N, C-alpha and C positions, 0 to 999 in steps of 0.2 A: 505494499500500499504505500503510495506515494506521498500522500497529504497526510500530515500529522498537525493535531491541534492541541498546544498545551495551553489548558485553560486555567486560568486565575493564578499565574506565577506571579511574583513580585520581580519584575525585571530591573535587577541591579539593587534589589532592595527597597525599589518605590511602591507605587502603587500596584495594587494587583491587575493585571491584564491579560489578553489572551494573545498567544501568537500562533500563527497558521505557517507551518512549513509546507512547501510544495516543491518535492523532488530536492535538490541540493541548496534551495535558496528559500529564506524568509519572505513569505509572500505578504504578510500583514501583521501589524502589532495594533491591538486595539481593544474596546471593551464590547463584549456580547458577539464576537466572531461567529459565524456558521461553522456547525462542526459537521455538515453535510458531506459524505462521502471521505470524510477524514476520521483516522483513528484518534481518539481522543484519551488525553492524558489529564485526569484530575491533579492539579499541582496547587491547590489551595495552601498557602501557609509556606510552600517553598520559594528560594529564591533563584532565578534564572540569570546566569551568568553566561559571557561569551565564553566558550571551550577554552579551557586553562593551557597555557605554554610553558615548557620547562626549558629553560636555556642550558640545562645543566645535568644531564642523565647518562649514566653508564651503562650500557645494554650489553657490554661484555663481548660480543659476537662482531668479528671471528676470533677464536682462539679460547675463551673462557666458557664456552656453553655449558661446563657445569654451573656455573654461577648465574647466568641469565642467558637468553637469546632476544633475538629481535622482537620476535613472536611473543615470548612471556612477557618482557620488558613492556611491548605496547600494551599487551591485555593490563598489565598492572597500570598504566598509564591511564587507559580508558577507564577502569575502576577507580581512579582518583579523580577523574573529570577533566582530564587531558585529551586536547585534541591534535596537540603537534609536541614533539619532543626534540632536542637538539643532542644527538649522540657523541660523546666524547672520544677522542682519537686514540685513548689507550688501550689499543685491543692488540692481538697477535696474530696476524702482523700489523703494525702500527698503521692507522689511517693518515700515511703521509705521501701517498699518490692517489692519482685520479682513480686507479684500479680499484683501491680498496674502498674509498669514499663511495665509488658506484656500486659495489657490492652491497654495501651497509644501506645506501638508498634503494635499491631494488629489492633488498630484504623487507625494508620498511614498506614498501608498496604492496607486498605479497601479503604482509600480515594484515593489513586492513584496518587495525583497530585505531590507529593513528598516524599523522604524518611523521615521518623521520627525517629529519635533516642532520646529516652527518656534520660534525665539526672535524675539520683538517687540523694535523699536528703543525706546529710551528717549524720543528726542527726533525731532522732526519732521525728517525727511531727514538724520540724523545730524548735526544743525548746531548741536546743545546749546543751541539757545535756548527751545524751547517742548516741552512734553510731549506726545508722540506719544499715539495712542489707546488706553492701556494697558488700560483698562477694557473697551472694545470687542474687543480682541484676546482678552483673557481671556473673555468671554463668546461669541466666536466658536466655530464648529466645531473650530477648532484648539486652542481651550481652554490658550491661552500662558499660562505662569506663569513663565518666564524672561524678563526683558528686558535687551539691551546694546547699546550704541551701538559694540561692539568694532570695533577698527579706529581708532576715535576714543576719547578719554577725556571722559567727562562732567565737564567741568573746572569749570564753575560750581557753587560749593558750595550754592546755593539750588536750583538745579534737580535736584541730586542728593537733597538734603533732601525735597524735594517728591516725587522719584519713589518714594523709600523710604517716604515716608508714604502714597502712593496704593497700593502693591503690597501694603503690609501689610494691607490691608482683607479681601485674599482669599489671603494666604499667599503672594504672590509672591515673587521675588527677582530683586535687581538685580545684574547680572554687570559689574562694573567692568574696563573695560580702564585701567589704571594708569599713566597717561603725562602728566606735567605738560608741555603744550604749548610753554611759553616757554622750559624747560628742555632742549628737543629740538629746537629750531629748527635744521635743516641737520645734524642728526645722521646718521650714517652705521654706526656701530657702537659698541660699548661703550667707553665712556670709561676710558682707563688707559694701561698702558704700550704695549701694541700700537697703539692709536690713535695714540699719541704718535709712536712710530716710523714709522707708515704716513702721518702727514699727514691722517688721516681725522677728520671731525667726530665729535666723542665723545658719549656718549649715558650721561649719568651715572645711578648707581644711584639717586641722591637723588629723580630725576625719577618714578619709579616709588614708591619709599618714602613719599614725602611726601603723595602721593594716596592711599595705603593709609591712611597714619595718620588722615588727615583723615575718610576715609570709615568706618573703624571707629567711629570717634568719633560720627560722625554717626547710625549704625546702632544705636550704644549709646542716644543721645539721643532716637531716634525710637521704639526699640524694635522695630526692622524687620531683615530679611535681607539681607546683602550678600555676595556671592561676589566672589573676586578672580581674576581671568583670569590665564592665563599667568605666575604669579609666577617670578621669575627670580633673584633678588638675596640673599644671606645676611643683608641688613638687612632685607628685606621678611618673611623667615622668623621673625625677633625681633620684629616688629611685631604679626604675626598670632599668635606663639606669646603675646604679652602680652595682646593683645586677648582669647584664647580664657581666659586666665586670669582676666580680669575678667567672664568670663559674658557677652561679646558674641557674637551671632549671627553669626559670620564663618566663612566657608567658602573654600577657596583650591584652586587646581589648578596643576598643573606639567605640562609638555610633555616627551615623551620626549626632544628633541633638546635641551632643557635640562638633562636627566639625564645626556647623553653627550658632549656637545661643547663646547669652549670657543672664547675669540675668537683664540686662536693660529691657528685654522684660517682666518681672514680673510687671512693674510699672503698666501696664493694669489691674491687677489683674485678668486675664484671666487663670482660671485652667489647661486650655490646656498647658500652660508652667509649671504646676507642674510635677516634676519628681524626680526621686531618682536613682543616685545622683543628685543635682539640676544643673541647668543650671548656669556656672561659668562665670568669667570675660573673656573681651578679650584678655589678657595676656594668660590665660589659654588656650582658642581655639587657639590660634596661637601657643602654645607649644605642643598641640596636634596633630596638622597637621604636625608640623616640625617631630615630634617623629614618627607619623605614616609613614611619608615618609622615615625617615632614620632607620627604622625598630625597632626601640625602642619598639613601640607599634605592635605588630604582625598583629593583624586584625581588621576588621570592623565588629562588631556584633549589630545587630538591638536593642535587648532589646523590641522587639515587647511586648507592654503590652495594650491588648485590655481592654477598661471599657464600660460598658452600660452608654447610656446618662445620665441617673440621677446622677451617680457617679462623675460627670465632669460638668454639669450644675448645679453648685451651688456655695456657696460662698467659696473663696479660703482655708480657713482652714479646710473646710469639705471636701474638694474634695479629690479624690484617687490620689495617685502619678502613672504615666506613660504616655505612647504616643504609638500609634501604628506606624510600622516603616518598614514592610516589603515591601510594596508596593512603597517606596518613596525612600528607601536606597542608590539605585545605581545612581538616579538623583543626590542625596544631595552629594554623594562622587564625582560625575562628577564635580558639580559645586565647591566644596571646595578643591579638590586636583587635578583632570585633568586641569581644566580650569585655574587654579593658576600655573600651571608648575610643582607642586610637585611630580606628580605620572604620568606616562604614563599608557595607558591601559594594558599593562603585568604587571605592578605595581598593577593596580586593582584586576586583576585575581589573583596575589599572595597574596592579602590581604582580598579578599572576597570569594576566593574558595581553592586554594592551602594550605595556611596556616591554616585555620580553619579546614579544612578535615584533615590535618596531626595532629592537636592537638587533636581532638576529634577522631580520628582513623576510619573516615568514608571512608569505603571501597569503591572504584569504582569513588569518587568524588575528585574534585581538580585534576585532570589527565590532562596531555597535550593533545592539540588538535591535534592527530596524529592518522595514520592508526593501528588499532588494539586495541584502547582505547575504553572504555564506551562512548556511545552517549549521554552523559549528558552535554547539551550546553545551551548556552544563546545567543540570537541575540538582538543587541542593535542599536538603530537609535539615534547616539549622536547629530545630527542636529536638533532633535525636540526640540521646546518650548512650553509648554503648562503650564497653571493654575491648581493647584493641587485642584482637586473636589472630596471630600471624598464619595458624593453621588454614585459614580461609583465604589468605593473599593468593594473588594471582600470579605475583613473582616468583621465580624458582626458587629464590633466597628468603629467609627467615630472620635475617639480622637486623632486627627493630628494635630499638630502646624503649617502644612503647608497650611492649606486650603486659597486657593485664592492667595498663592504666584506662581510665575512662577519659574518653576525648569526645567533644561536641561535634554534631554533624555528621551527615552521611550523603553523599552522591547517590542520586537515585536513577538518573538517567545522563548519558552523555550522547551527543550525536555528532558525527562527522560527516558534514556536508549533507545534512538531512537523513542519513543514515544512524539508526540506534545501535550504538556499540556497547551501551550498559543499559538494561531495563529493570526497573525495579530493584536495582542494586546487584543485579545478576548480568554477566557477561552475556550479550548478543550471540 
């Protein structure tokens, strides 16, 4: 059935309206729309948002299909309300050539659960020594516009400058994993009171902040775009705020887990809380929330990092870094930003759909919920409360820090160009 009528949903949290979808497009938005010949979805009390866009997802394929595949990752994305994800380049082989990014792009097309836009590596093999085939990846069928060595920092200033100069030619952006490697050798968690008490190697805030400071100055010098991945400290917020006040073309993201959790959780020695960058202090968390609210931080990105059971069910020092996040992101944002009064639902749409689509040049995504626009939509029940059970995840991995935690909100429906990928909370 090509026609769908969503009846009585609060569009971006505003007044209840009806939204009529015909094929891949929104045909009409208004009150009392006719449902004749259409499948009707009663959505009273629910929030209708543009489909979410994640600028930072690890889909692991090719090479680590034991953790995730493009299919399972996009199923997780649809479950979380996402209609587009950007797949990071740290695969095996690395996505540093046109051939690999096209493979990921095609796998995304075949999965059908959301659009997959590959991110290209900045350097060959993520080794930080030689620029990858940036132009070839951009000119490929995948049309890559975002480049990142995420998982590793482009720590060589000359290489970073050259990358910024190169992508400027076609309006691309370099997304930096800000981590000065010499300052984080042997680091296991945030450097501070808790690390000192536990005797774990500390990961200082300055390791992140020094790279951000350097890179915003390089972006200003070159006149190019730089994006800061998973910003995590109050100091980083101030640097980005200063850079924006100077007119530097910098954008930044924060993860849901850095909006909610602190390094106090590491006292449990549970490796589920081991992540890069590490969980920081309560002061940092509050600064990140305020910065997301005032627009200093542009977007929420999940940094969905799936790992197989054996890579997390081990002693802290040996455990892999990372958390899955696609299926819980919106709930965490509702708890930390909406229910605290820092953002309304229109603000959530901006930070989780509109802005990430703009930064990544994701055509057809992050668009207004209005007639004539692509029907990429997410329907959310904000009144829902439930405990997180990773056994029900669509992701292949279960390394969530929220297991057993009660979170608000539930995505009930996701539509990709008018086709339901999630119906009543279940994958179509």
